[in-house]
N, C-alpha and C positions, 0 to 999 in steps of 0.2 A: 740283699740276700738272694742267692740263686736257689730255686727249688729243684732238687734233684729228682724227686719222684714225679714222673710224667702224669700219673693219674691225678695227683694232688694239684699239679701245675695247671691242669685244665679248669679247675674251679677257682674263680677269682676270689670267692670268700675265704677259701682255705689259704690261698696265697697271702691275702691281706692279713689273716690271723697270724700266720707264721712270721710274716715280716714284722708285725706289731710286737709279737712275743720277743723276737730277736733284738728289737730296739728298746724294749721296756726295761727301765732301770730297776723296777721292783721285781721283775722276773729274775734278773741277774742277782739282785740282793737276796732273794729267797733261796736261790741255788747256793750262794756263798754261805748263808746262815743256816742252811740245812732244813729250811721249811718246805713243806710239800707244795705250797702255792703262795703266790703273791698276796692272796687275801689275808694272810696272817697280819700284814702291816695295817690293815683296816682296823682290826681289833686292837692292835698294839697302840695305834694313834688315839683311838677313842679312849682306851684305858689310861694312856698318859695324860689325857686332858681331864678326865673325871675321876681317875684313881678308885675304881670300884672293886677291882680284883685284889684279893689278899690271900695269904697262905691259910690253909685249913678250912676253906669254904666248901660248900656244895654247889656245883655249877651244872646246869643243863645246857647242852649245845645242840640246837635243832638245825637241821640242814647241814650236817657236819662235814660231809665228804668234800674234798679228800682228807680232811682232818687237820688243816693248818691252825684253826682256832683252838681246838682241843690240844694240839701239839704245843702251841705257845703257852697255854695255861698250865699244862702239865710240866713243861720245862721250867717255867718261871716260878710257879707256885707248887712245888712237889708234894705238899701236904694236902692239897685240894682234891676232893673227890669229884670226878667228872662223869656225867652220864650223857652219851652222845647218840644221835639218831639221824639216819638218812635212808633214802631209797636205794642208794648205792653203797657198796662195800667200802670200807676203809682198811688200810693196813693197820694191825693192832698198835696201840700206843699204851705205854705203861701208865697205870693209874686212870685209865679211861675204860669204862664199860660201854660197849657199843651195841646198838640194836639196829638191824637192817629192816626197815619197814616204813610204812606211810604214817606220818604223824597224825594225819586227819582220821585215821581208822581207830576203832575202839581197842583192838588188840595191842596196838602200839602204845596207846595211852595207858592201858592196863599194865604193860611192862614197866613204864616209867613210875606209875603210882605204886606198884609193888616194890620196885627197887628203892624208891624214896620213902616207903612206908607212910605215904601221905594220909591214909585212913586213920592212923594213930595220932595225928597231930593236926589240930584245928587251926593252929597259928602259923602254918607254913614250915617247910623244912629246907627250902632252897634259898641260897644267898643271891645267886645271879642266874637269870635266864638269858641266853644269847641265841639269836636266830638269824641265820644267813639264808633261810629258805627262800627259794625263788621258783616261780612256775616256768614251765617250758614256754617261752615266748613265741608268739605267732607273727609279730611284726605289726599288729594293730594296736595302737597306743591305748585306746580305751579298754579293749579286751585284756591286754597284758596288765594294765593297772588294776582292773577288777580282780583278776586272778591273784595278783600280789596282795590285794587287800584281804582276800579270803584267808590266805596263809597268815597274814598279820593278825587277823582276828582270832584264829586258832591259837597262835602263839600267845597273844595277850590274855585270852581266856585261861590258858594253862598257867600263865604267870600269876594271874590273880588267885588261883587256887593253890599254887605251890610256893610262892615267895614268903619269906619271913618279913615281919615288919622292918622297914628300912632297906629292903632288897632292891636290886637293880634289874631293869629290863632293857635289853638292846636288841632291836629287830630291824631287818631290812624293810624299807618301803621303796616307793618309786617317786620320782619328781612329780610334784602335785600334792604330795603328802597323803594323809588319810582322808576319809570322808570327815566332815565336820562332826558328825555324831560320834564316830569312833575316837577322834582326837579328843573330844570333850570327855569321853569315858576314861581315856588314858590319863588325862590331866587330873581327873578327879581322884585317881588311884595313886598318884605319885606327887611328892613334894615339888618336884620340878621336872619338866619335860623339854628336851632339846632336839633339834634337827641338825644332823651332821652329815656332811659329805667329806670323808677322809681324802687326803691327798693321794692315797693309794687307789682310790676309785678312779677308773679311767675317765678322762675328761668328757668323752662322748657317751658315757654311761648315764642312764636315768636313775640309777640307784642312789639312795640316801639311807640314813639310819636314824631311827627314833631311839632316844636314850631317856628312859624314865628312871629317876633317882629318888630314893626314899619312899618305898612302897608303904601305903597306908592300909593296913590289913582291916581296919575297923570301919572303912567307908563303904 
């Protein structure tokens, strides 16, 4: 692939990224299927394996931008209510209510809690919490891993308060998994916990996903 833009061509990282995009079959597939990003196929693959998404559910999508996970859910399960959040804007999607903000901040959590009317239901109101949240990486493995674990903890804490009994939690982690303490906490709250690296994740990526099935509200 020849880079026409001379400014971009000067930066090796930009050239590598563009070349990788051009040869990536999932990028081509997303374009053909009308998805906003190749990331859609990560959730599609996980759901095909564990079959936790169904029509008529309530789903929370954290780290949603550019919206391909919400897009897949809304397209495939049109009766499902989706509440999405990210620091970045997303183009509107039918049946998706979106909040632009920082999930780790109180005002963002209040928006979700009010939309879900969580205060009125002590047994949970959400069927599925999915999180593709990731920090801005700095290239230092330990630092990046710690930042990812912080986001995972925030997502897990919310899932524990929001999920119905039997609910599902899917969240991005990094290679090396969670801390032992956090992993044990997740295992205590779900009937089964799985670590998955979808085929759609790039081979050189350190990302993986934790899948918690069968939320135990009374633990």
